[in-house]
C-alpha positions in Angstrom: 119.9 164.8 -133.8 121.8 166.7 -131.4 123.7 169.9 -131.6 125.3 172.1 -129.3 122.9 175.0 -128.2 125.8 177.4 -129.9 125.7 175.7 -133.1 121.8 174.9 -133.5 120.9 178.2 -135.1 124.1 178.6 -137.3 124.1 177.6 -140.8 127.1 177.3 -143.2 126.7 177.5 -146.9 129.5 175.8 -148.7 129.5 177.2 -152.4 129.6 181.1 -153.6 127.7 180.9 -156.7 124.2 182.5 -157.2 122.2 179.5 -155.7 124.7 179.3 -152.7 124.6 183.2 -152.5 120.6 183.7 -152.3 120.4 180.7 -150.3 122.7 182.3 -147.6 120.4 185.6 -147.9 117.1 183.4 -147.3 118.8 181.9 -144.3 119.8 185.1 -142.9 116.4 186.8 -143.5 115.0 183.8 -141.4 117.0 184.9 -138.3 120.1 182.6 -138.7 123.6 183.4 -138.3 125.4 182.3 -141.5 128.7 181.8 -142.9 129.1 181.6 -146.8 132.3 179.7 -147.5 134.1 180.1 -150.6 137.3 178.0 -152.0 138.5 181.2 -153.5 140.4 183.4 -150.9 140.5 186.4 -153.3 136.8 186.0 -153.8 135.4 185.4 -150.4 137.4 188.6 -148.9 135.8 190.7 -152.2 132.1 189.6 -151.4 132.8 190.2 -147.6 134.2 193.5 -148.4 132.0 194.8 -151.1 128.5 193.1 -149.9 128.0 192.2 -153.5 128.7 189.1 -155.4 129.4 190.7 -158.5 130.4 187.3 -160.5 127.3 185.5 -159.9 124.5 187.9 -158.5 125.5 191.3 -159.2 123.9 194.4 -157.5 122.1 192.2 -155.0 123.3 193.0 -151.4 124.5 190.4 -149.4 122.7 190.4 -146.0 124.0 191.8 -143.1 124.0 188.6 -140.9 126.1 186.6 -143.8 129.7 186.5 -143.3 132.1 185.2 -146.2 135.0 183.3 -145.6 137.3 180.7 -146.9 138.6 179.2 -143.7 137.3 175.6 -143.8 137.4 175.8 -140.1 134.5 178.0 -139.8 132.5 175.5 -141.2 132.6 173.6 -138.2 131.1 176.4 -136.4 127.5 175.7 -137.7 125.2 172.6 -136.8 123.7 172.6 -140.6 125.2 172.9 -143.7 123.6 173.8 -147.2 125.9 172.3 -149.6 125.5 174.2 -152.8 128.2 173.1 -155.2 127.8 171.5 -158.8 126.5 167.6 -158.4 129.7 166.6 -160.1 131.8 168.0 -157.3 129.8 167.1 -154.3 132.2 163.9 -153.3 135.4 166.3 -153.5 134.2 168.9 -151.5 133.0 166.6 -148.8 136.3 164.6 -148.7 137.6 168.3 -148.3 135.4 169.7 -145.8 135.0 166.3 -143.5 137.9 166.5 -141.4 136.0 170.0 -140.0 132.7 168.5 -139.2 131.1 166.6 -136.6 127.5 166.1 -135.8 126.3 168.0 -138.7 123.0 168.1 -140.3 123.8 168.1 -144.2 121.4 169.6 -146.7 122.3 168.7 -150.4 121.5 171.6 -152.9 123.1 170.3 -155.9 120.5 168.5 -158.6 122.0 165.8 -160.6 123.7 162.0 -160.4 127.2 161.6 -160.0 128.9 160.8 -163.3 131.2 157.3 -163.2 129.1 156.1 -160.5 125.5 156.7 -161.2 125.1 157.7 -157.6 122.3 159.8 -156.5 123.8 163.0 -154.4 122.2 161.4 -150.9 124.3 158.1 -151.4 127.4 160.0 -152.0 126.9 162.1 -149.0 126.2 159.0 -146.9 129.5 157.2 -148.2 131.9 160.5 -147.6 129.9 161.5 -144.3 128.4 158.5 -142.7 128.1 160.0 -139.2 125.9 162.9 -140.8 122.2 163.6 -141.3 121.6 164.0 -144.7 118.7 166.1 -146.5 117.8 167.3 -149.8 116.5 170.5 -150.7 114.9 171.1 -154.4 112.4 172.7 -156.0 111.1 175.8 -158.3 113.2 178.3 -157.6 115.7 180.7 -159.7 118.3 182.4 -157.7 117.7 185.6 -158.3 114.4 185.7 -156.9 115.4 183.9 -153.8 118.2 186.4 -153.1 115.7 189.4 -153.8 113.4 187.9 -151.2 110.4 187.3 -153.9 107.9 184.4 -152.7 109.4 180.9 -153.2 108.4 177.7 -152.1 110.6 174.5 -152.1 110.5 170.8 -150.7 113.3 169.4 -148.0 113.5 166.0 -147.5 115.2 163.8 -144.6 114.5 160.1 -144.0 114.0 161.3 -140.6 110.8 162.9 -140.7 111.2 164.7 -137.4 114.4 165.9 -139.0 113.0 167.2 -142.0 110.5 169.2 -140.1 113.1 170.9 -137.9 115.6 171.6 -140.9 112.4 173.0 -142.7 111.6 175.4 -140.0 115.1 176.1 -139.6 115.7 177.6 -143.0 112.2 179.1 -144.0 112.1 182.5 -143.6 109.2 185.5 -144.5 109.3 184.8 -148.2 111.0 181.4 -148.5 108.8 178.7 -147.7 109.7 175.2 -147.2 107.5 172.2 -147.1 108.9 168.6 -145.8 108.9 165.2 -146.4 110.6 161.7 -146.0 111.0 161.0 -149.4 114.7 161.6 -150.1 114.8 159.5 -153.4 111.3 161.0 -155.0 112.8 164.6 -154.3 116.5 164.2 -155.9 114.8 162.5 -158.5 112.8 165.3 -159.4 115.6 167.6 -159.0 118.1 165.8 -161.4 115.6 164.5 -163.9 113.9 167.6 -165.0 117.4 169.2 -165.8 117.5 166.7 -168.3 114.2 167.1 -169.8 114.6 170.9 -169.7 117.3 170.7 -171.9 114.7 168.8 -174.8 112.0 171.8 -174.1 115.0 174.4 -174.7 115.9 172.4 -178.0 112.0 172.7 -179.3 111.9 176.2 -178.5 115.4 176.8 -179.9 114.4 175.2 -182.9 111.2 177.0 -183.6 108.8 173.6 -183.2 105.7 175.7 -181.5 104.4 175.9 -178.0 102.3 173.3 -178.8 104.9 170.6 -179.3 106.6 172.2 -176.2 103.9 171.6 -174.0 103.2 167.9 -175.2 106.9 167.4 -174.4 106.9 168.7 -170.9 103.9 166.5 -170.6 105.3 163.3 -171.7 109.0 164.4 -170.1 106.8 164.5 -166.7 105.5 161.1 -167.5 109.0 159.8 -167.8 110.0 160.9 -164.8 107.1 159.3 -163.0 108.1 156.1 -164.2 111.5 156.6 -163.3 110.8 157.6 -159.8 108.3 154.8 -159.3 111.0 152.1 -160.4 113.6 153.6 -157.5 111.2 153.8 -154.8 110.3 157.6 -155.2 106.3 158.5 -154.5 104.2 159.6 -157.1 102.7 162.5 -154.9 106.2 163.8 -154.2 106.6 163.7 -158.2 103.4 165.8 -158.2 105.0 168.3 -155.9 107.2 171.3 -155.9 110.2 169.0 -156.6 109.1 167.4 -159.5 106.2 169.0 -161.5 106.5 172.3 -160.2 110.6 172.4 -160.8 110.1 170.7 -163.9 107.7 173.5 -165.4 109.6 176.5 -163.9 113.0 175.0 -165.5 111.3 174.0 -168.9 109.9 177.4 -169.5 112.2 180.3 -169.1 115.5 181.1 -170.3 116.7 181.9 -166.7 117.1 178.1 -166.3 120.7 177.3 -167.3 119.5 173.6 -168.7 116.8 175.4 -171.0 118.9 178.3 -172.3 121.6 175.4 -173.3 118.6 173.5 -174.8 117.6 176.5 -176.6 121.1 177.0 -178.1 121.2 173.3 -179.4 118.0 173.9 -181.0 119.5 176.6 -183.0 122.4 174.8 -184.4 125.3 175.6 -181.8 127.5 172.7 -180.9 127.2 171.1 -177.4 130.7 172.9 -176.6 129.8 176.2 -177.6 125.8 175.7 -176.0 127.2 175.7 -172.8 128.8 178.8 -173.3 131.4 178.4 -170.2 128.2 178.1 -168.2 127.1 175.0 -166.4 124.0 172.9 -167.1 123.6 170.3 -164.6 121.1 168.4 -167.1 124.2 167.9 -169.7 126.1 165.9 -167.0 123.4 163.8 -165.8 121.9 163.1 -169.0 124.1 159.3 -169.6 124.0 158.4 -165.8 120.1 158.7 -166.0 119.8 156.7 -168.8 122.3 154.1 -167.3 120.0 153.9 -164.2 116.8 153.8 -166.4 118.3 151.0 -168.7 119.0 149.2 -165.7 115.4 149.0 -164.4 113.7 148.7 -167.7 112.7 152.1 -167.9 111.6 154.0 -171.0 112.4 157.3 -171.5 112.7 158.1 -174.7 113.0 161.9 -174.4 115.7 161.5 -171.7 117.3 159.5 -174.1 117.3 161.9 -177.1 119.0 164.5 -174.9 121.8 162.5 -174.0 122.3 161.4 -177.5 122.5 165.0 -178.7 124.8 166.2 -175.9 127.2 163.4 -176.1 127.0 164.1 -180.1 125.8 160.5 -181.4 123.0 162.4 -183.1 121.7 165.8 -184.1 118.9 167.5 -183.1 117.0 166.9 -186.3 117.7 163.5 -185.6 116.3 163.0 -182.4 113.0 165.1 -183.3 112.5 162.6 -186.3 113.2 159.5 -184.3 110.6 160.4 -181.5 107.9 161.7 -183.6 108.2 158.0 -185.4 107.8 156.3 -182.1 104.7 153.8 -182.6 101.3 155.0 -181.4 100.2 153.8 -177.8 97.7 154.7 -175.0 98.5 157.7 -173.2 99.0 155.9 -169.8 101.9 154.3 -171.1 
C-alpha cells in the first residue's frame, strides 16, 4: 500500500475509551505521531488540556506525542487508523469517517460480531471502506497494563502478509509487542468468541461452583472455539496463539475483564440488565450472533449457547448449568 511520506508514520486512534487511550499511548511510545479522535468535543478538549482521560483511565498520563481532537478532518492526516469503538458501532463510525479517509490502512481493534447481519468486523469494514487495507488487532491485553507501559504481546492480522508485518512494526514499541499473521478470520474469531466464553467463566465463579469447574469450563470452551474457527476458515495454530488461547485465559480469569465481571454478577443472581451496570460487555451482544453462525455450519457450542440463553432471558443460570452437566458423555476430542 502506498502512503505519502508525510502520513506514513502518523497514526489516528478512533475512540477515546480505555482501550483507545491505551493504544494511543502505546503507538506514541513506538515513536509515532498520534491523533486520538473522540466524537465528544467537550471530552476531547478536556483530555487535551489535562492530559488525563479521567473517565476511562484516570491517573494515567497521556503521552506527549498524542494530540486529542473531535475534528473528523484530522483523522485523514494519518496513514494508519486504529478503530477502537464497540463492535456494534463500527459500521456507523466508518460511515461517518469514510468521506475523510483515503489510501488508509484500517486496523480493527473491536472484538465482536455484528448483530442483525452476523457479520465479522473485517467484512463490515470491507463493505464500508472497500478501498482500504483492513487488518485486525487482538490478543491478551488489559488497557491499564498497556497504558502504563507494562509488557504486553498481541497479534495483528492482515490478508496481505507483507502489510501485516509492516503494520506490526509500525505499532510495536518497547513494551507493546505485535506478532503478525495473514489469518484474519482466525484472529477475529478468537477475539469475538472468547468474550462470550469469558461470561461463562464468570458465571461459574459468581455461582461458587469452584476452581475445578472453572478450569474444566475454560478447556471445553476453548474446544468450542477451535471447532467454530475451523468451520469458518481460521487456522488451528492461530487459535492456539495469543489471539485465541492467550486472550481466553486472560479474559476468563480476571474481574478486570468486563465480560468475566458481567458473568460473575449473573452468577450471583443479577439480571442481565443489572449485571451490565452501565458498562459494555461485548460478549453479551456477540452471543446470539455467534450461535447463529455456529448453527449455520452445524458447529456444536453448548457453553456459548448457554451464555446466549442466560443473556437473552430464555433460561436462568441454574437451568443452563443443569443442562450442561446432563449432556451425554463423549470422547474428549469431540
